[in-house]
C-alpha positions as CSV (number, residue, x, y, z in Angstrom):
1,M,8.1,20.0,-10.8
2,C,10.2,19.7,-13.9
3,A,10.2,23.5,-14.3
4,V,11.6,23.9,-10.8
5,F,13.7,20.7,-10.7
6,P,14.6,19.8,-14.3
7,Q,17.0,17.2,-13.0
8,L,14.0,15.1,-11.7
9,C,12.2,14.8,-15.1
10,A,13.8,11.4,-15.8
11,F,12.7,10.1,-12.4
12,A,9.0,10.9,-12.6
13,R,6.7,7.9,-12.1
14,S,2.9,7.6,-12.2
15,T,1.2,6.1,-9.1
16,T,-2.4,5.4,-8.3
17,R,-3.4,6.5,-4.8
18,L,-6.4,4.4,-3.7
19,H,-7.8,6.8,-1.1
20,P,-9.5,4.1,1.1
21,R,-12.5,5.3,3.1
22,K,-14.6,3.3,5.5
23,G,-17.5,1.7,3.8
24,S,-19.4,-1.5,3.0
25,P,-17.8,-2.8,-0.3
26,S,-19.2,-5.9,-1.9
27,E,-17.1,-8.7,-3.4
28,E,-17.7,-7.2,-6.8
29,Q,-15.9,-4.0,-5.9
30,S,-12.3,-3.0,-5.5
31,S,-11.7,-2.5,-1.8
32,V,-9.3,-2.5,1.1
33,G,-10.3,-5.1,3.7
34,G,-13.5,-6.0,1.9
35,P,-14.9,-9.3,0.8
36,L,-13.1,-11.1,-2.0
37,L,-14.5,-12.6,-5.2
38,W,-13.6,-16.1,-4.3
39,P,-14.4,-19.4,-6.1
40,A,-16.7,-21.6,-4.0
41,D,-14.6,-24.7,-4.8
42,E,-11.2,-23.2,-3.9
43,P,-10.1,-23.7,-0.3
44,W,-9.5,-20.6,1.6
45,P,-5.7,-20.0,2.1
46,A,-4.2,-20.5,5.5
47,C,-0.8,-19.8,7.1
48,D,1.7,-22.6,6.7
49,G,3.5,-21.5,9.9
50,I,6.8,-21.0,8.2
51,G,8.6,-18.0,9.7
52,L,5.9,-17.4,12.2
53,D,7.2,-15.5,15.2
54,D,6.6,-16.6,18.8
55,H,3.0,-15.4,18.9
56,P,-0.4,-17.0,19.6
57,G,-0.8,-17.9,15.9
58,E,-0.1,-21.3,14.4
59,A,-0.2,-23.1,11.1
60,G,-3.7,-23.2,9.7
61,V,-4.7,-19.7,10.6
62,P,-6.9,-18.3,7.8
63,L,-5.4,-15.4,5.9
64,V,-7.3,-12.1,6.0
65,P,-8.3,-10.1,3.0
66,V,-6.3,-6.9,2.6
67,L,-6.9,-5.6,-0.9
68,Q,-8.9,-6.4,-4.0
69,L,-8.4,-4.5,-7.3
70,F,-10.2,-4.9,-10.6
71,A,-8.6,-3.9,-13.9
72,D,-11.6,-1.6,-14.5
73,D,-10.5,0.5,-11.6
74,V,-6.8,0.3,-11.8
75,P,-5.8,-0.6,-15.4
76,E,-2.2,0.5,-14.6
77,L,-1.6,-2.7,-12.6
78,P,0.5,-5.2,-14.6
79,F,-2.1,-7.9,-14.8
80,P,-0.9,-11.2,-16.2
81,E,-2.4,-12.1,-19.5
82,G,-5.9,-13.4,-19.0
83,S,-6.4,-11.9,-15.5
84,D,-8.3,-8.8,-14.4
85,V,-8.5,-9.2,-10.6
86,L,-5.7,-8.9,-8.0
87,Q,-6.3,-10.1,-4.5
88,V,-3.9,-9.6,-1.6
89,L,-4.3,-11.5,1.7
90,W,-1.9,-12.0,4.6
91,C,-1.4,-13.8,7.9
92,P,-2.5,-11.5,10.7
93,F,0.5,-12.5,12.9
94,D,4.1,-11.4,12.9
95,H,6.5,-13.3,10.6
96,D,10.2,-13.3,10.2
97,P,12.4,-11.5,9.2
98,W,10.6,-8.2,10.0
99,S,7.9,-9.1,12.6
100,A,5.2,-8.1,10.2
101,P,2.3,-9.8,8.3
102,L,3.2,-12.2,5.5
103,P,1.3,-11.3,2.2
104,R,0.0,-13.7,-0.5
105,L,-1.2,-12.7,-3.9
106,R,-3.9,-14.1,-6.2
107,W,-4.4,-13.1,-9.8
108,R,-7.8,-14.1,-11.3
109,R,-10.2,-13.6,-14.2
110,R,-13.6,-12.5,-13.0
111,S,-15.5,-14.3,-15.7
112,A,-13.8,-17.6,-15.0
113,I,-14.6,-17.7,-11.2
114,G,-18.0,-19.5,-11.5
115,P,-19.9,-20.2,-8.3
116,R,-18.7,-17.9,-5.5
117,L,-17.9,-18.3,-1.9
118,T,-20.8,-16.6,0.1
119,A,-18.9,-16.1,3.4
120,M,-15.3,-15.7,4.2
121,P,-13.8,-17.3,7.3
122,A,-13.6,-15.0,10.4
123,P,-10.1,-13.9,11.5
124,H,-8.4,-16.0,14.1
125,E,-9.6,-15.0,17.6
126,D,-6.1,-14.0,18.6
127,A,-5.3,-12.2,15.4
128,E,-3.6,-8.8,15.9
129,E,-6.4,-6.3,15.4
130,W,-4.0,-3.8,13.8
131,Y,-3.4,-6.4,11.0
132,V,-7.0,-6.9,10.1
133,P,-8.0,-3.9,7.9
134,D,-11.5,-2.4,8.3
135,P,-13.6,-2.6,5.1
136,C,-13.0,0.4,2.9
137,V,-14.2,1.5,-0.5
138,V,-11.5,3.1,-2.8
139,D,-11.4,6.1,-5.0
140,P,-8.4,5.8,-7.3
141,E,-6.4,9.0,-8.2
142,R,-3.5,9.1,-10.6
143,V,-0.6,11.3,-9.5
144,V,3.0,11.8,-10.5
145,E,5.7,11.3,-7.9
146,Y,9.5,11.5,-7.6
147,P,11.9,9.5,-5.5
148,S,13.1,10.4,-2.0
149,Y,15.4,7.8,-0.7
150,D,15.8,6.3,-4.2
151,L,17.1,9.6,-5.6
152,P,20.8,9.3,-6.4
153,R,23.0,11.5,-4.2
154,E,24.5,13.3,-7.1
155,V,21.0,14.4,-8.2
156,W,20.0,15.5,-4.7
157,S,23.1,17.7,-4.5
158,Q,22.0,19.3,-7.8
159,I,18.5,20.2,-6.5
160,Q,19.2,20.8,-2.8
161,E,19.5,24.6,-3.0
162,A,16.2,24.8,-5.1
163,A,14.5,22.6,-2.6
164,R,15.5,24.9,0.2
165,R,14.1,27.9,-1.7
166,V,10.8,26.1,-2.3
167,E,10.5,25.2,1.4
168,A,11.3,28.8,2.5
169,D,8.9,30.4,0.0
170,H,6.0,27.9,0.2
171,G,6.5,25.7,3.3
172,W,6.7,22.5,1.1
173,E,9.4,20.0,2.0
174,Y,10.8,17.9,-0.8
175,D,10.7,14.5,0.9
176,T,7.3,14.9,2.5
177,D,5.3,17.1,0.1
178,L,6.9,16.8,-3.3
179,A,8.5,13.4,-3.7
180,V,6.9,10.0,-2.9
181,A,3.1,9.9,-2.5
182,P,2.1,8.4,0.8
183,G,-0.7,5.9,1.6
184,I,-2.1,2.7,0.1
185,K,-1.2,2.9,-3.6
186,V,-0.3,1.1,-6.8
187,G,3.0,1.6,-8.7
188,G,5.4,4.4,-8.3
189,Y,8.1,4.4,-5.6
190,P,8.0,2.7,-2.2
191,G,7.8,5.2,0.6
192,W,10.9,3.9,2.4
193,T,11.6,5.1,5.9
194,Q,14.8,3.1,6.0
195,S,17.4,2.6,3.3
196,P,15.9,1.2,0.0
197,D,15.9,-2.6,-0.3
198,W,14.6,-3.6,-3.7
199,P,14.3,-7.4,-4.2
200,V,16.0,-9.1,-7.1
201,C,14.2,-11.9,-8.9
202,Q,15.9,-15.3,-9.5
203,C,16.3,-14.2,-13.2
204,G,18.6,-11.5,-12.0
205,L,16.4,-8.5,-12.7
206,R,15.3,-6.1,-10.0
207,M,11.6,-6.5,-9.3
208,Q,9.2,-3.6,-9.8
209,H,7.1,-2.0,-7.1
210,L,3.6,-3.3,-7.5
211,L,1.9,-1.7,-4.5
212,T,2.2,-0.4,-1.0
213,I,0.0,-1.2,2.0
214,A,0.7,1.7,4.3
215,T,-0.5,2.5,7.8
216,W,-1.2,6.1,7.2
217,E,-2.6,8.0,4.1
218,F,-0.4,11.0,5.1
219,N,2.1,11.5,7.8
220,R,1.2,15.0,9.0
221,G,-1.9,17.1,8.7
222,D,0.1,19.9,7.1
223,E,1.2,17.9,4.2
224,Q,-0.9,20.0,1.9
225,R,-0.2,18.3,-1.3
226,W,-1.4,14.8,-0.2
227,V,-4.6,15.7,1.7
228,P,-7.5,15.7,-0.9
229,L,-9.0,19.1,-1.4
230,E,-12.4,18.0,-0.4
231,E,-11.1,16.8,2.9
232,R,-9.0,19.7,4.0
233,P,-11.8,21.5,5.8
234,A,-12.1,18.4,8.1
235,M,-8.4,18.8,9.0
236,I,-9.0,22.2,10.7
237,G,-7.7,21.9,14.2
238,W,-5.9,18.6,13.6
239,G,-3.1,17.5,15.9
240,F,-1.7,14.3,17.4
241,D,-3.2,15.5,20.7
242,S,-6.6,16.2,19.2
243,R,-9.6,14.4,20.7
244,A,-10.1,10.8,19.7
245,D,-13.2,11.6,17.5
246,H,-11.5,14.4,15.5
247,P,-12.1,13.7,11.7
248,W,-8.4,13.7,10.9
249,R,-7.9,10.4,12.5
250,S,-10.2,8.5,10.2
251,L,-8.9,10.4,7.2
252,Q,-5.3,9.5,8.1
253,N,-5.9,5.9,9.0
254,P,-9.3,4.7,7.5
255,A,-8.4,1.0,7.5
256,G,-7.3,1.0,11.1
257,L,-3.9,-0.5,10.3
258,M,-0.7,-0.2,12.3
259,L,2.3,-1.9,10.8
260,G,5.1,-1.6,13.2
261,D,5.7,2.1,14.0
262,A,3.4,3.4,11.3
263,G,5.3,1.6,8.6
264,G,4.4,-0.1,5.3
265,I,4.5,-3.3,3.4
266,Y,5.8,-3.0,-0.1
267,I,5.0,-5.7,-2.6
268,F,7.2,-6.3,-5.7
269,V,6.7,-8.4,-8.8
270,C,8.8,-9.6,-11.8
271,T,6.8,-9.1,-14.9
272,T,9.4,-10.9,-17.1
273,C,9.3,-14.4,-15.5
274,P,6.4,-16.8,-16.0
275,G,4.2,-17.2,-13.0
276,R,4.6,-13.6,-11.9
277,P,7.0,-14.2,-9.0
278,Y,6.7,-11.7,-6.1
279,D,8.4,-10.6,-3.0
280,H,7.8,-8.1,-0.2
281,R,9.6,-5.8,2.1
282,F,8.6,-4.1,5.4
283,D,10.0,-1.0,7.1
284,C,8.9,1.6,9.6
285,S,10.4,4.5,11.5
C-alpha cells in the first residue's frame, strides 16, 4: 500500500480480524456468543433499564454473552495490568440513543476466577433474536488497515487519482477493498458508515478503538481482499438473491447478528485513566 499510496504510511494500523465461524466453543476458549468463564459467586449482570426503548424488555433482563477474548489469542488487546480475559455482554433490547444493544465490559484474570458458573441464564424470552449471537469459534488474523472516513480530506485529495487507477486496473475500490477491514475485529479503525464520532474521555483524551462487533464479515462477495483465501471457492455463485442455503450467507454472517441496517457497535477505551473507562458508538447505513 505504501508503495502505491505513500501518503498513507503514517495512517497504517494493525487490527486483528476474529473470523468467527459457527461452532461449539467452551468457556475456556475465545469466542463470539459462546459461554463465558464466569465466577460462581458473582451475580450474572442484568439490564438496569436506563435508556431502554419502548420494547418488551424491562430492568432485570439478563445480559447475553457477545465476546470473550483471552490474551493468549489476542495479545494486542490493551489488557489492564493483572488481567488476561476480556468479556463483552449486552442487553438484547434497543437502548437510547441509537436503538441498539447496550454493551458492558468485564476484565478478568483467568487464574483468579476460582469456582466457575456451570450454566449461564437463558436469554429473555422476548429478546431480539438478531441481538443474541450464535456461538462461534474464532480464528484471529492480523492485518494492516488504513482509514476511510477517518482519512483527512487533504490526504484523500492527494491519493484520489492513484485510487482511481487502482480501481480501473484491478477492480479494487479504496474504501471497500483497501482501507478499513470489515467484520468483528480488535483494534484498528472503526468501520464507520456515517461520519466518525470518536468519544472523548472525561480526562480530555480521545478514546482508542478497542473492538468492533459488526453484523457482516464483509459487505459484498466481490470484496476480494477480505474474503479468506480458503473460503473463496464457497463464494462461487454468490449473490443477495442466492438461495437461502448458499454457503456465502453463513460466511458473511456467521453469528446471525443484525445491528440496525447491517451496522456495527464500536467499543472504545481510555487506557490512561484508572479503571479503564469505556464508551461505545453505533451506526448503520
